C-alpha positions as CSV (number, residue, x, y, z in Angstrom):
1,X,-2.3,-49.3,15.5
2,X,-5.5,-46.4,14.5
3,X,-3.7,-44.1,17.3
4,X,-0.5,-44.1,16.0
5,X,-2.0,-43.9,11.8
6,X,-3.4,-40.8,13.1
7,X,-0.9,-39.4,15.0
8,X,1.6,-39.8,11.8
9,X,-0.7,-38.0,10.0
10,X,-1.2,-35.3,12.2
11,X,2.7,-34.8,12.9
12,X,3.3,-35.4,8.6
13,X,0.3,-32.3,8.3
14,X,1.4,-30.4,11.1
15,X,5.8,-30.5,9.6
16,X,4.1,-29.6,6.5
17,X,2.0,-26.4,7.3
18,X,4.9,-25.0,9.1
19,X,7.7,-25.4,5.9
20,X,4.6,-24.2,3.8
21,X,4.3,-21.5,6.1
22,X,7.7,-20.5,6.3
23,X,7.1,-20.3,2.3
24,X,4.6,-18.2,2.2
25,X,5.9,-16.0,4.5
26,X,8.6,-14.8,1.9
27,X,7.3,-11.0,1.0
28,X,7.9,-10.7,-3.3
29,X,10.9,-8.7,-4.5
30,X,10.9,-5.3,-5.4
31,X,10.5,-5.3,-9.1
32,X,12.0,-2.5,-11.8
33,X,9.0,-0.6,-12.5
34,X,10.3,1.1,-16.0
35,X,11.8,-1.7,-17.6
36,X,8.3,-4.0,-16.6
37,X,6.0,-1.4,-17.6
38,X,8.0,-1.4,-21.4
39,X,7.5,-5.0,-21.5
40,X,4.5,-4.6,-20.6
41,X,3.5,-2.0,-23.7
42,X,5.5,-4.4,-25.9
43,X,2.9,-7.2,-24.9
44,X,0.2,-5.2,-26.0
45,X,2.1,-4.1,-29.3
46,X,2.0,-0.3,-28.1
47,X,4.0,2.1,-26.8
48,X,3.6,3.8,-23.5
49,X,1.5,6.3,-22.9
50,X,0.6,8.8,-20.3
51,X,-0.7,6.7,-17.1
52,X,0.3,3.7,-18.6
53,X,3.2,2.9,-16.0
54,X,0.9,4.2,-13.2
55,X,-2.0,1.6,-14.5
56,X,0.6,-0.9,-15.1
57,X,2.1,-1.2,-11.8
58,X,-1.3,-0.9,-9.9
59,X,-2.3,-4.2,-11.9
60,X,1.1,-5.7,-11.2
61,X,0.6,-4.9,-7.7
62,X,-2.7,-6.3,-7.7
63,X,-1.5,-9.9,-9.2
64,X,1.2,-9.7,-7.0
65,X,-0.9,-9.9,-3.8
66,X,-3.2,-12.4,-5.6
67,X,-0.5,-15.0,-6.9
68,X,2.5,-14.5,-4.7
69,X,3.4,-17.8,-3.0
70,X,0.4,-19.2,-0.8
71,X,-2.0,-16.7,-2.5
72,X,-4.3,-14.2,-1.5
73,X,-4.0,-15.6,2.4
74,X,-5.9,-12.9,4.6
75,X,-8.7,-14.7,4.1
76,X,-7.9,-18.5,4.5
77,X,-9.8,-20.3,6.9
78,X,-7.1,-23.2,7.9
79,X,-3.6,-23.8,8.6
80,X,-0.7,-22.4,7.5
81,X,-2.7,-19.7,6.3
82,X,-4.7,-19.0,9.3
83,X,-1.3,-18.8,11.2
84,X,0.4,-16.0,9.0
85,X,-1.1,-13.3,10.8
86,X,2.2,-11.1,9.7
87,X,1.5,-12.0,5.7
88,X,-1.7,-11.4,6.0
89,X,-1.5,-7.4,7.2
90,X,1.3,-7.2,4.5
91,X,-1.5,-8.2,2.3
92,X,-3.7,-5.3,3.8
93,X,-0.9,-2.8,3.8
94,X,-0.7,-3.1,0.2
95,X,-4.0,-3.3,-0.5
96,X,-4.8,0.2,1.2
97,X,-3.0,1.7,-1.3
98,X,-4.5,-0.2,-4.2
99,X,-7.6,0.8,-3.0
100,X,-6.3,4.6,-2.2
101,X,-4.8,4.6,-6.5
102,X,-7.7,3.2,-8.1
103,X,-9.7,6.0,-5.9
104,X,-7.3,9.0,-7.2
105,X,-7.4,7.4,-10.7
106,X,-11.6,7.5,-10.8
107,X,-12.1,10.7,-9.2
108,X,-9.6,13.2,-10.0
109,X,-6.3,11.3,-12.4
110,X,-8.5,10.2,-15.2
111,X,-11.6,13.3,-15.3
112,X,-10.5,16.5,-16.6
113,X,-12.4,18.6,-13.8
114,X,-14.3,18.1,-10.9
115,X,-17.9,18.1,-13.3
116,X,-16.4,15.7,-16.5
117,X,-17.5,12.4,-16.5
118,X,-15.9,9.2,-14.5
119,X,-14.5,6.7,-16.8
120,X,-16.9,3.2,-16.7
121,X,-14.3,1.2,-16.3
122,X,-12.6,2.9,-13.2
123,X,-16.4,3.1,-11.7
124,X,-16.7,-0.3,-11.8
125,X,-13.3,-1.2,-10.6
126,X,-13.1,1.0,-7.2
127,X,-16.0,-1.0,-5.4
128,X,-14.8,-4.4,-6.7
129,X,-10.9,-3.7,-5.0
130,X,-13.2,-1.9,-1.6
131,X,-14.9,-5.5,-1.3
132,X,-14.3,-7.1,2.2
133,X,-10.5,-8.5,2.6
134,X,-11.7,-11.3,4.6
135,X,-14.2,-13.0,2.6
136,X,-13.6,-17.0,2.1
137,X,-16.2,-17.5,-0.4
138,X,-19.9,-16.5,-2.0
139,X,-18.0,-14.5,-3.1
140,X,-14.5,-14.8,-2.5
141,X,-12.5,-11.9,-1.8
142,X,-9.9,-12.8,-4.8
143,X,-12.3,-13.5,-7.6
144,X,-14.0,-9.6,-6.8
145,X,-10.4,-8.6,-6.9
146,X,-9.4,-10.0,-10.1
147,X,-12.9,-8.9,-11.5
148,X,-11.3,-5.4,-10.5
149,X,-8.2,-6.0,-11.9
150,X,-9.9,-6.9,-15.3
151,X,-11.6,-3.5,-15.1
152,X,-8.4,-1.5,-14.4
153,X,-6.9,-3.5,-18.0
154,X,-10.1,-2.6,-20.1
155,X,-8.7,0.6,-18.7
156,X,-5.3,0.1,-19.7
157,X,-5.7,-0.9,-23.4
158,X,-8.1,2.1,-23.9
159,X,-5.4,4.3,-22.5
160,X,-3.4,3.2,-25.6
161,X,-6.5,3.8,-28.4
162,X,-5.5,6.7,-30.2
163,X,-9.2,7.6,-29.8
164,X,-9.1,10.8,-27.6
165,X,-12.4,10.5,-26.2
166,X,-11.9,6.6,-25.1
167,X,-9.8,7.1,-21.8
168,X,-7.8,9.6,-20.6
169,X,-4.7,10.2,-17.7
170,X,-4.2,13.6,-16.8
171,X,-1.2,13.9,-15.5
172,X,-1.2,17.7,-13.4
173,X,0.3,18.7,-10.7
174,X,-3.1,18.9,-8.9
175,X,-4.3,15.6,-9.6
176,X,-0.5,14.5,-8.4
177,X,-1.0,16.7,-5.1
178,X,-4.3,14.9,-3.9
179,X,-3.2,11.9,-4.5
180,X,0.1,12.5,-2.5
181,X,-2.2,14.2,0.3
182,X,-4.0,10.5,0.7
183,X,-0.6,9.1,1.2
184,X,0.7,11.8,4.0
185,X,-2.6,11.0,5.8
186,X,-1.7,6.8,5.2
187,X,1.8,7.6,6.6
188,X,0.7,9.3,9.3
189,X,-1.2,7.4,10.7
190,X,1.3,4.1,10.4
191,X,3.6,6.4,11.9
192,X,1.8,7.4,15.2
193,X,0.7,3.5,15.6
194,X,4.8,2.6,14.9
195,X,5.7,5.1,17.3
196,X,3.1,4.3,20.1
197,X,4.8,0.5,20.4
198,X,6.5,1.9,23.2
199,X,3.6,4.1,24.9
200,X,4.0,7.9,24.7
201,X,2.0,11.0,26.6
202,X,0.6,13.1,24.4
203,X,-1.3,16.3,24.5
204,X,-4.6,16.8,22.4
205,X,-4.1,19.1,19.8
206,X,-7.0,18.1,17.3
207,X,-8.3,21.5,17.4
208,X,-5.3,23.2,17.6
209,X,-5.1,26.2,15.0
210,X,-8.9,27.1,15.1
211,X,-10.2,29.1,18.0
212,X,-13.6,28.4,16.8
213,X,-13.4,24.8,15.9
214,X,-15.3,22.5,17.7
215,X,-16.1,18.6,18.0
216,X,-18.8,16.1,18.9
217,X,-17.2,14.3,22.0
218,X,-14.9,15.8,24.5
219,X,-11.3,14.8,24.8
220,X,-9.0,14.8,27.4
221,X,-5.9,17.3,27.4
222,X,-3.4,14.8,27.5
223,X,-3.9,11.1,26.8
224,X,-1.2,8.2,27.2
225,X,-0.8,6.3,23.4
226,X,-0.1,3.0,23.3
227,X,0.1,0.3,20.5
228,X,-1.0,-3.0,22.5
229,X,1.1,-5.7,23.0
230,X,-0.3,-7.6,20.2
231,X,-0.8,-5.8,17.6
232,X,2.8,-4.8,17.5
233,X,4.1,-6.8,14.9
234,X,0.7,-6.3,12.7
235,X,1.3,-2.5,12.2
236,X,5.1,-3.2,11.8
237,X,4.3,-5.8,8.7
238,X,1.0,-3.3,7.4
239,X,4.0,-0.7,6.9
240,X,6.0,-3.0,5.4
241,X,3.0,-3.7,3.0
242,X,2.1,-0.1,2.2
243,X,5.8,0.7,1.8
244,X,6.4,-1.8,-0.5
245,X,3.6,-0.9,-2.6
246,X,4.4,2.9,-2.5
247,X,7.7,1.9,-3.9
248,X,6.5,0.8,-7.0
249,X,3.7,3.7,-7.5
250,X,6.3,6.3,-6.3
251,X,8.1,5.0,-9.5
252,X,5.7,4.5,-11.6
253,X,4.6,8.1,-10.9
254,X,8.2,9.5,-11.9
255,X,7.2,8.3,-15.4
256,X,3.6,9.4,-16.0
257,X,4.7,12.9,-13.9
258,X,8.0,13.1,-15.5
259,X,7.5,16.3,-17.3
260,X,5.7,18.4,-14.1
261,X,8.4,17.2,-11.8
262,X,11.3,18.5,-13.9
263,X,9.5,21.8,-14.4
264,X,8.9,22.0,-10.5
265,X,12.5,20.7,-10.2
266,X,10.7,17.9,-7.4
267,X,12.1,14.9,-9.7
268,X,14.9,14.6,-6.6
269,X,12.2,15.4,-3.7
270,X,10.5,11.9,-5.3
271,X,13.2,10.0,-5.2
272,X,13.9,11.1,-2.2
273,X,10.9,9.3,-1.1
274,X,11.5,6.6,-3.1
275,X,15.1,5.9,-1.2
276,X,13.5,6.0,2.3
277,X,10.6,3.9,1.6
278,X,12.9,1.3,0.5
279,X,14.8,1.6,3.7
280,X,11.8,-0.3,5.3
281,X,12.4,-3.0,2.8
282,X,15.4,-4.3,4.9
283,X,15.4,-7.7,6.2
284,X,14.3,-8.3,9.9
285,X,17.2,-9.7,11.2
286,X,15.1,-11.5,14.7
287,X,12.7,-14.2,14.7
288,X,10.3,-12.2,15.6
289,X,9.8,-8.3,16.0
290,X,11.2,-7.0,19.1
291,X,9.8,-4.2,21.0
292,X,12.2,-2.8,23.4
293,X,12.2,1.0,25.2
294,X,13.3,3.8,23.0
295,X,16.8,3.7,25.0
296,X,17.0,0.2,26.5
297,X,19.1,-2.9,25.7
298,X,17.6,-4.5,22.8
299,X,16.0,-3.4,19.3
300,X,12.7,-1.6,18.7
301,X,12.1,-2.7,15.4
302,X,8.6,-0.1,15.3
303,X,10.7,2.7,16.4
304,X,13.1,1.9,13.8
305,X,10.5,1.6,10.8
306,X,8.8,4.6,12.5
307,X,11.6,6.4,11.6
308,X,12.2,5.9,8.1
309,X,8.0,6.0,7.4
310,X,8.1,9.7,8.9
311,X,11.0,10.4,6.6
312,X,9.3,9.5,3.9
313,X,6.1,11.9,4.8
314,X,7.7,14.4,5.4
315,X,9.5,14.2,1.9
316,X,5.8,14.0,0.5
317,X,4.8,17.1,2.7
318,X,7.8,19.1,0.9
319,X,7.3,17.5,-2.9
320,X,3.4,18.7,-2.3
321,X,4.6,22.4,-1.1
322,X,6.8,22.1,-4.8
323,X,4.2,21.2,-6.2
324,X,1.6,24.0,-5.4
325,X,4.3,26.6,-6.6
326,X,3.8,27.9,-9.8
């Protein structure tokens, strides 16, 4: 009798866990950034100031990460969260972009020059958001990230204050270029890992362009790069998460840096970046990430994702060049 009862409970638990797993694996929807920014400003009884869109979007991305169905699951120690490595990697992709933007705000965008004082709330928010993303308790990852979001909210409130010495957001071309440079390196790395899903021979170009350059450890002239089979879906969903976050951040940048982008005639370039990133969010029509050869019978989802990521990255490079022009 006890054996049947225990077996029944286990079966029920597994069925519930599988059902929850399917529900928790659904990626959050993309939202209308300008409309949500207006709503957030109205909730505070203010008109959006320069920088409000970026800060509001960064805060909302953090809340989506923590409050989506199932909450934050990267640090779960029991099923179904323990089984859901795809959405956990999606979370990490979003998290990296949140961290990069919080750092850009602290070191560049909220400072008038390199020797000026950094904003106190941003200085507290950045290390909180860089806390271990896999800590279950003492303290939990969620509690540390929520504290970081609270510091961002404090900065946001001061940003709307009429006191010019309280908080600032400098929408300058050099600040935007610096952040785009970080995005460029992130997407470049993801593109390489996605492209390596089928394996490829690559010539070592680490020191190309500088005849006097040296490196700490000698590398072979040619090497074969291949993403391990068990990591292919991990990289794919990390790229989807990063693209999801960047779609919203780019739309916020379009609002806050509007004058700069229009002056440089770069608004179309930014929108093209968003268009390429939006292509990465299409529904996957397969229950698993396929890894066919480049010209084989079956699809290779990683190569398709790499194509969109590479095109977005190329557009970012073009945008940075436009911003460098006088």
